[in-house]
N, C-alpha and C positions, 0 to 999 in steps of 0.2 A: 587817500582815504581807504581804509580796509574794506574789501568787498563784503557785503552782508552774508554771503554764502561761504566765506572762509571757514575752514574747520579749525577748531581749537587745537593748538599744537599738542597739548597733553592727550587729547582724545586720539589724535592721529598717531602719536607715538605708541599709545596703548594698543590700538588696532593693528599696528605694524608687528606687534609681538604675538598676535593671535592668528593662528592658521585659518584658512577659509573653511576647512572641515568643521572646526569648532564654531566659527561664526554662523555657518549654515545651521548647525545644531541649535545654537542659541535662538536663531530666528524661528526655527521650527517649533521650539518650545513656546514661542509667542504667537503661533498660528500662521506664520508666513512660510508657505511651502514652495512658492515659485520665485526664488531669489537667485538661483544659480544659472548663469548664462552658459548653457551646455555647448560642447563642441569646439571651444576656443583653446588655442595653445599660444604660449609666448613665442615671439619671433626669436628672442634670445633667452634660452632656458636659464642662463646664468643671471638674468636681470628680469625677474618676474614679480618680485614683491612690490606692492603698490597700494597706497591708500590716498584718496582725495575725493572732493566733491565732483559730481558729474556736471559736465557741460555738454549739451546734446547737439547732434547734427543728424538731420533726417534726409535720406535720399528717397526718390520715387522712380518708377520706371522711366526710361529715356523716351523723350519725344524729339524727333529729328530736327525740328525747326528751333528748338530751345536748347537742347543739350549738344553743344558743339565746343570745339577746342577754344574758340575765341571768347566764349561766354565767361570763362574763368578769369579773363583779364580784368573784368569789372570788380573793383574793390568791394562792391555790395553783394557779390556772388556769395551765397550762403556758406559754401565750403571755405572760401578765402576769408570771409569776415569772421567765421568761427576761429580760424587759425590766428588771426590778428587781434581778436577781442577776448579770447578765453583767458580768464584770470590765472595768474601764476598759482601753482599748487593744485590745479584742477585736472581732472581726467576727461579727455575728449571721448565721448561715447557715441558711436555711430550706428544708426539704423541703416544698414546697407541692404535691406530686403532679404538678407541671408544668401544673396547670390554670390557666386564665385567665378563669374565670367569676366569681371573687370575689377580693378583695384580701387578702393575708395581713396587711399592716399599712397604716396610713394616716399622715397627717402628724403627728398628735398623738403617736402611739406612737414614731414615728421621731424626733420632736423630743425626746422623753424620753430616748431612747438617746443622742442627741447631747449632751444635758445631762449624762449620766452618763459621757461620755468614750469612747463607742464609736468604733472606727476605721471602721466602715461596716456595711452590710447587703447581703446577697446572698440572693435568692430565685429558685427555678426556676419560679415562677408569676407571678401578677399582684400589683401593689400598687395602693393607692388614692391619690387626691389628687395627680395628676401635676403640676399647676402648683405646688403647695406644695412637693413633694419636689424639683422641678426648681430651686427657689429656695434650697434648703438647702445649706450648705457642708459636706455630709457625703456621701461616696460611697454611693450606693444603686443596686444592680444588680438588674434583674428582667427577666422575659420580656415583659411588657406591663402595661397598666393596666386596672382594672375598677372600676365604681362600687359593686357590692354588697360588704358586709362579709364577712369570712372565713367566718362561721358560716352564710352562705347556701348554701355548698357543701362545707365541710370543717370539721374540728374539730382543735384542737391536742391532741396525744396525750402528748407528753413533750418534755423538753429535756435537753441535756447527754449525749446518747447518739450513737453512730455513726448517720449517715444517708446516704441517697443524694440528691444535689442535681444535677438535670439529668443523671442517669446516672453521676455521679462519686462515689466513696466519700469521705466527709468524716468524719474522727474528731475529737472534741474536742481542741483543741490543735494540729491541723494548721495550717500557715501558709497564709493566703489572701492572694494578691497580685492586684491588678487595675490596669488602666489602660484607655485608650480601646479597646483591642482585646478586652477581656473579662476573665474571671476564671480564674486558675490555682490549683490546690490542690497545695501542696508538703508531702509527708510531713515531719513535724517534724524527724526525725533527719537529714534531708538539707538543712535550711535553710542552715546555715553554709557547706557546701561549694558548694551551688548559688549562693549569693550571691557567694562568692569567684570561682568559675569563670565565673559569668555576667558579672561585672564585666570579667574579662579578655576574654571573647567580645565584649562591647560595644565594648571598645577596638580589638580586631582588626577588627571590622566598621566602625568609624569610619574606620580606616585604609584598608580596602578601598573604602569609599565615596569617599574622597578620590582614590584611584587611578582609580576609574571616572569620577569627575567630570573627571579630567584626560585622559580619552580612552582609558584602558587597557581591554583585553578582559577579560571575566570569566574567561577561561581562565588558570589559574594564580594568579588574584587572589581568586576566590570560588568554591570554597574556595582558600586560599592554598597555593602550593607552597613549596619550600624557599627559592627566591630571594626570593619575596615576603615570607616570614617574616624573612629576613635584613634586608630593607629595613625591615620593621616594627620590628625590634629597634633598628635605628639611629635610627629616628624616635622610639621610646620613650626611648632613651638621650639624645636631644637635647631631651627635655622636650616631646615631641609637637610640635616646631617644624616647620611645613610647609616651611621652608627646607631641611630635611634630606631632603626627598623628591626 
């Protein structure tokens, strides 16, 4: 049975063609200012593009009698259950308290997510095994890397609940989009219209860039005035043929 939070493949493909800079602009037009998880970078810069619904995991500060290496052997442990239960095509989004003293996941756990069809991983804290994660063909975004395991400084509390990741609210099923610029959180109910309008903005900006490369001033071109938009429409009608410029 298809998970109720699966993302329509057409919307996913449309979002994959729109950069996060444009997506953030589209959300800003709709009044959403706090959608960019700042300070994160891809473990593998050559594998950064990602779109998928959020599956959340929340850590809290460590308490010595509960956060220990043996606790993760329990299949019900929130970290382990998240890895084994997250639906294919989803992005694991981790509230790691923003801390960088221990890593929320390492290469073995991320490799398991990859085998289960994850779209990617996002953490506002550190991860482990930088070289191994940097070689995986799976988008992984984090603040930094650390050698100690997660239970050295924190403990997994729950999964599948609303979290804050890097100061941004993330609800299960929200759409996570990422590229080399970073990670944007799209409220699920806006995904289709943001994908549609974002694609149009991308095309307008491609046209504006062509005009700038031809020596035009930014005045009236970016943002476009009526005359520029008229030229843009002729260019679109001509199949985006530069001979129409």
